[in-house]
N, C-alpha and C positions, 0 to 999 in steps of 0.2 A: 504494500500500500504506500503510495507516495506521501512524503512529508510525515511519515509515522513517528519520526523522532523530532523532538524539539530541543532547542538549546535554552538552558536557563541563564538568564542575565539579571544581575542584581542592580536595582536602582540604588544609588547611594542615599544616605539619610538626607543629605543636602541636595535636593532635586535641582537639576539643570533644566531651565525653562527657556524656550525660544518664543519670542513675541514677534508676530508679523501682523500687519494690518494694511489693507488696501487704502488708497487715498481717501475714498469715501467713508472709510471706517476708522480712520486715525483718531478722530475725536472720540469715538466709542472706546477705542483702546486706551486713550488717555484717561477718560472718565473711569473706566474699569480699573486701570492701574492705580489711579488716585485713590479709589475706594478700597483697593486691596494692597496699598503700599506697605502696610505693616507686615503682611504675609510675604510679599515679594522681596522685601529687603533681606529676608532670611534665606533666599535662594540664590543660585548662580544664574544670572540672567544673560541671555543672548538676544539679539534682534537684528532684523534687516536694517540697513543704514538710516533711512529717514525716520522710521518708527523709533529706533533706538535713540537717535539724536533728540527727537521730541520728548521722549520719556526722561532722558537724562537732564535735558534743559528745564523741563517743567517740574519734575519731581525729585531731581537730585539723585536718582538711582544710578548705581554702577552697572553698566551694561557692556558686554563684549559685542561690538558692532561688526556686522558683515557688510557687504556691498548692498546697495539698494536692490530690492527684489528683481526688477527688470534687468539689472546689470549683473545678475548672478548670485545675489544674496540668498534666494530660495534654494538654489543648488548647493551653496555653501552649507546651509543648514541641513539639507538632505545628506550631504557627505558626513557631517557630524553625527547624524542619526545612524548612518550605516556603520560608523565606528563606535557606536554605543556611548557617545559623548553628550547626547541630548536625550532627556527622559520625557519631556512634555513639550508640546507645541500648542500655543494659543494663537490661532490664525483667524483673525476676524476678516473674512473675505466678503466680497460683494457678489453674490450669486446672480444678480440681475444685470450686471454690466459685463461687457466683453473686455478682455484685457489682452494686450499684444503679447504678453508672456504667459498665456494660459497653459501651454505645455509644461512650463516650469511649475506652475501652481499645481497641476494635476500630478506631476512627478513628485512633488513634495508630499502631497496627500498619499500617494501610492507608497512611497518609501516609508512614511510613518506607519502605514498599515502593515507593510511587509515586516517591519521590525517591532511591531506591537507597541508602538509609542503612543502615549496618551495624546489625542488630538481633539482639541476643542475649537469649533468653528463659529461659535456664537457665545454671547455673554453669559447666558444662563448655564451652559455647560462649563464654561470657564469658571463661573462661581462655584459650581459643585466640585470641580477638580481642585481649585485652590483651597477650598475649605475642608477637603477630605481629611480624615484622621490619618490616612496613609501618607500624606505629605510629610509627616514628621517621623516616619518609620522607614526602615530599610524594606524594600519590596522586591520580590523575585518574580519576574515575568517570564513567560514561555514564548520563545520565538520559533516559529516553524522553521525547520531546517531545509529551506529552499536550496541551499548550496549543495547539500548531499544529493538531492534530486537532480540538480543540474549536472553534477559529476557522474551520476548514473547514466544520464542521457549522453554524455560525452563518451563513456565506455561503450555504449551501444553503437555510436557512430563510427568508432574505430575498430570494432570487432567484426 
């Protein structure tokens, strides 16, 4: 059966959270972060460039900033997810607007799902995530072993 084995990955006690917001949702992200500042300050924060700059400037949070989303920031976050260096993504996106970098947006959502990373795409889900008792505990997630399946497919191709 494919993917029958999973890899166990531990979230650290101090969760690493990526914050991403489309332009039309940046004010929502700022309002959400302001409301949850006391909880966010206890985490290791990452963000795409513009969102991170706004949050640092307005709230004084320390944030590791990547490039702006359309300039590769979404992909940089995706790479960190694949290396198990980001545990949670709060991605306030606008589902009713088209975006020139939509493939990057979908890739980020896909990679978060592949690696079983917590992904909140709206404020109510983000509120539930940030206030969860699991935020202050070590947590062990299961990640489906897609790599093992891929290697099995390679063996079939060369035999």
